[in-house]
N, C-alpha and C positions, 0 to 999 in steps of 0.2 A: 860149867856146861849148861846150855839152855836146851830144853827138850820139850817137845809136845807129843802126847800119846793119844791117837785116835781123836784128834781135835775136830769138832763140828760146831758150826755157828750158822745161825739164820736170822734174817730180818723177817718181819711179818709177811708170810706168803712167799718167801724166797730163801732157799738154802744157798748159802754163800761159800762155806767151807765144808768139805766132806772128807772125813777120815784122814786128816793131815798128821803124818808122823814125821818128825823133824828133830835133828840134833845138830847143835853148833858147839864146837869145842874151842878152848882158848887158842887164839892165833889163827882162827879160820877167817877167810874172806869169802862170804857167800852172797851170790847175787840171785835175786828172784826175778824171773822173766815171765811174761804173760801179757796177753792183750788187755785192753781196757775192760774192766768188769770181771777179770779172771779171779779176783779175790786178794790181790797183793796187799792193798792198804788195810783191808779187814784183817788179814793174817798178821800184819805188823801190829795193829791195835790190840789184837788178842794176845800176842806174845809179850806186849809191854803192860798187860793188865788193865787196859782201858775198856775192853769189852769182855764180857763173861761168856765163855763157850756154853753151848747147849749140852755138850757132852765132851768127855776127854779131860785131859789134865796137862798143865804146863808147869814144869819144874825149872826153877832158876837157881843154879848152883845147889841142887838137891832139895830145895824148898818149894812147896806148892805156892805159886804166885798169888793165889786167892787169899792166902793167909798172911801176905806181906803188906806192910803199910806203903803208902805212896812214896814216902821218904826213903824207905828201904829199897824200893824198886829203883828210884831215881839215883841212888848211890851206886847201883849196878848197871843201869841202862840209861844212856843218853840218846835222845831222839832229835833228828833234824826233820821237821815236817816239810811238806811241799810248799805251803804258804804260811805267812805270818804277818799280821798287821796289828799293831798295838794301839789301844785307845789312848794310852799315855805317851807323851812325847819324850821317850828316853833317848839319851845319847848312846852312840854305838858302844863305847867303853862300858857303860852301865849295863847294857844288854848282855855283853859278854860276861861281866862279873856275876850276873844272875846264875850262871852255870854252877857256881860254888855253893849256892843256897842249900842243897841237900845235905851238905856237910856242916852247916852252921847251926848253932843253938838258936832258940827263939829269941828274936830281937838282936841277935849278933850281926854285925856288919863286917864286910870284907876289910882286911887290913892292907898295909902297904905291900906286903909280900904277894897277896892275891892280885893287887892292881898291877904289879910288875909282871906276874905270870900272864895276866890278860893281855898286857901290851906285847909280851913276847909272842903270844899266839897270833895276835893281829899282824905282827911283823912276819911270822912264818907264812901266813896266808897272803902277804903282800898288800894289806889293807890298813896299814898304820895311819894313813892320811885320813881315814874315816872316823877315827876314834872320838872326835868332838862333834861329829855331825849327828843330826837327828835321824834315828833309825827309820822313821816314817817318811823321810824325804830323800832317801837314797834310792837307787834303782833296784829292781827286783833281783838282779844278779848279785848286787852288793849285799842286799838283805840276806840272800841265801848264804853268802860267805860269812856273814856275821853270825847267823844261826849255827853254822858249822863251828865257828870259833867258840860259841857258847857251849856247844856239845863237848868240845875238847877241854874246855875249862871245867867241865863236870867231873873229870877224873874217873869216869865209869869204866868198867871192864868190857862192856858191850856198847857198840855204837850202831844205832839204827838210822839209816838214811833212806827216806822215801822219795825216790826220783830226785836225787841231789843235784843233778845237772839240768833240772827243768828250766832254770833261768840263767844258766851259766854259758859263757862263750867257750870256744874250743880250748883256749889256753887254760882257763880256770877249771874246766871239767877235768882235764888231765892233771892239773895241779892238785885238786882235791883227792882224786882217786889215787894218785901217787902217795900223798900223805897218808891216806887210809891204808895203803899197802905197807907203808913203813911202820904204821902202828901195829899191824898184825905181827910184824917181826919182833915187836916188844911184848907180845902176849895179849894184845887187845883182840876182841872178836868184832868183825864188821859184817853187818847184814844190810844189804842195800837192794832196793827195788829199782830196776833199770828198764828202759825201753829199747836201748841200743845193744843188740847181742854182741857187737864187736867190742864194746867196752867191757861187757861181762867176760868175754873170752880173754881179753887182754889182762885184766886185773884180778880176776877171781881165782880161788882155789877150787871151789865147788859151785854148782849152779842148780837151782830148783826151777822147773818150768811148770807153771800153773795153767790150767784150762778149765773154765767153768767150775772153779772151786776145788778141783782135784789136782794132785801132783801127777803129771804124765811122764815126767823124767826127772831124775835127781842123781847127782854124783859128781865125780871129778869132771872138770871142764873138758878134758880130752875125750871123755866117754859120752858126755851129754850134749855138747854143743855140736849138733849135726844139722845139716839142711833139712833132713827128714823130720826131726823133732821140732824145729822152729817152724817149718811149714805147717805142721799139724797144729801148733799152738796159735799161730797167727792167721791160719786159714788162707794162706796165699803162698804161691810157689817161691821158694827161696833157694838161691844158689850158694855154693861154697867154693871158693877158689883161693888157694894159698892161705887158708884159715881166715879169709875175709868173707863175710856174709853180705849178700845183696839180693834185692828183689829180682826175680827172673825177668819181668817185663822191662826193667831198666837196662839189663844186658841186651835184650832183643832190640830195644830202641837204639842203643849205641851201635850195634852191628849194622842196623839199617842206615844210620847216619854215615858210617864209614864206607858203606857200599856206594 
């Protein structure tokens, strides 16, 4: 279980997170929604131990995350960032193999079993053809898929994906979220920050909506994903029809065109 109690965080002159209470259990698929600047990325960084809160406490499987080593955290939490560019020119397969590093002893290298696992993950993500290519020379969407493959290689109980579809096309967006959904059925916990409320509604069990660093709504998808909550979060009128969310002005424009 991953828990935050009364979590607060600020940068100089700016409070970013305010009294965040959160709980993720094994097998949960939780999406974080909110406008740009609402605190989603900062929340992720606090929950994985990269940032130290001003107040409050984070417990990872019952242990205070502040007392855990980076290796211990990495054995439990795998992270897919929004962007990644490497100084060194690694091949894709080598990038994926890096996911196993938290489980290796100092100077130990992955063996044939790990290489086969990495190739199997690339095949599952339908990117086997990239394995011998330079990570720095493939497209942004392909890099995102490789980072997801690396996270899967990490064998962690918790997967954090910060806007995982930021560089992905329609097909790969749904492929990745479908795989994440399947992982939760095996006991993995998935926490993802999304901009598209329809994706959150389709794949998540629970949703947290942030605004100005505060949780304004949290709970089961069917209770939280309402036009009212989303309109408040994004400060624009949003319509809901047949569980599909759209901007109100888009519907008005379509009606004018039909007339």
